[in-house]
N, C-alpha and C positions, 0 to 999 in steps of 0.2 A: 293600257292601262292609262289613266287619267292621272292627273297631281293630286286630285281629290281623293281618288280611291286608294292611290298610294299612302296618303296622309292617314287615311283610315285603317290601312293595312298595317302600318308601322307599329302601332300599340300592341298589336296582335302577335307580331313576329318577335316584338322584344319580350313579351310575355311568355313566350314557349321556353322552356327549360332548354338549356344547351348542354348536350353531354359532354363536359369536359373530362380528360384524362384524369384518373384519380391520382392523389397526391402519392409520390412514391412511399414504400413501406420503409419505415425507419424501426428497427428492433430497439426496444427502450433499455439501456444500460442498468444492469443490476447496480444499485445505491447501496454500496458497502461503505460504511464510516471507514474513516482513517484509523489504521491498526498502530497503536504504541502502547506497548507491553513493557514493563520494568519488573524487575525481580531479582531473587537471589540465586545462585547456584553453589550449593556446599561441596560436591564432588570435583576435586581439581582435573579428575581424567575427563569427565563430563565437560567441563569448561575448556578443557584444552581443546577437544573435537568441535568447537563451535565454528559454524561456516560465516564468511563475510556477507553473504546476502542468501536468500532464499527465493527460487524461483518455480518450484514445483509444488503443487498440494501434497504429494507422498513425503516429501523432505520436511515440509513444514509440520505435518503430524508425527513424524519422527522426535523433531526437535521438541515439540510441544511435550510429548509423552516422557522424553529423557529429562526434560527439566521441569516436569510436573505442573505443567499448564494446563489446569482444568478448563474446558471448553473454549478452546482458543478462537477469536473472532474469524468470520469468514474474509477470504482475501480471492479476488478475480484474478489470478495468475496470467490471465491474456493479457491486461492492461496495467497490472501492478507486479510489484517484487516486493520482497521484505529485506531491509538492512539489517543486519545483526551486529551488534558489538559487545562484547565481554571484557570487563576490566578486573583487575586484581586489586586496584585502588580506588578510594574514594577522595576525590578532587574536585567534585561537582559533576553534573548531568554531562553527557557526551550530547554536544549540539553537532550534527552532521551539516555541512554547508555544500551547495550545489555550485560548482565552479565550471561554467562552459560544458555542461553536460557530464561533468566527473563529480561524482558525491564522494567529499572527502570528510573524514572523521578523524579529528584531533582527539586523542586520548587526555585525559586532565592528569595532572601531575599524581602519580601514584602514591599512596599513602597506606598505612596499615588500615584494612577493613575489618572492622568488628561490629557486630550487630546483637542487639539485645533480644533473646530468645523469651518466649512466653513464660519460661520457668525461671527467668532471671539470670542466667549466666550468658557470658558474651561468646559468640562463635565467630570464626573467620569465615568469608566467604568470597563468591564472585559476584559482581553486579552484571547484569545484563540489561541491553534493550533491544528491542524489535520494533522496527517502525516501517510502516509500507509507504512506497513512492509510485508513483506513475511511470510506466516503463518508457512513454514519450518524452520524459523530462531529463531522463539519466540514461546515458550510454555506457558508463563504467563507475565502480565503486574502488576508490584509491587507486585508480589506475588499471583496473582490472575489469575487461569488458564483460558486460552482461550476455548470458546465451539468449538466443534469439527466441527461445520457449519451445 
């Protein structure tokens, strides 16, 4: 082949589509919003059985039913878990803090809890917080290791 015929063949060679390997398949992660649930529990026995964290769907459904949480938000327990905190006092919201992979929750100073009911009288109760966290960010909660799932 001469140099001229190579120059003429070059644009044709570049125009031929190349069968490149397809991009690797990546499953799209289900986008669930962060779960933050706050509410009241009136039964002391129910409040006393509160877990520190929830790592399975069946446990989440049980807690939601026992605590009267209607239509609890979805959680992907393969990638997330739920932190649970119940307090008998009102001293402000619990703000869990992540310290080197350990999620720590300092309870606010306990004070008597009274809440206005719809009918106008006050009742005692227990406040709760349920909040989702990524498993990849947290190894333990208050020093207790999370199960592998």
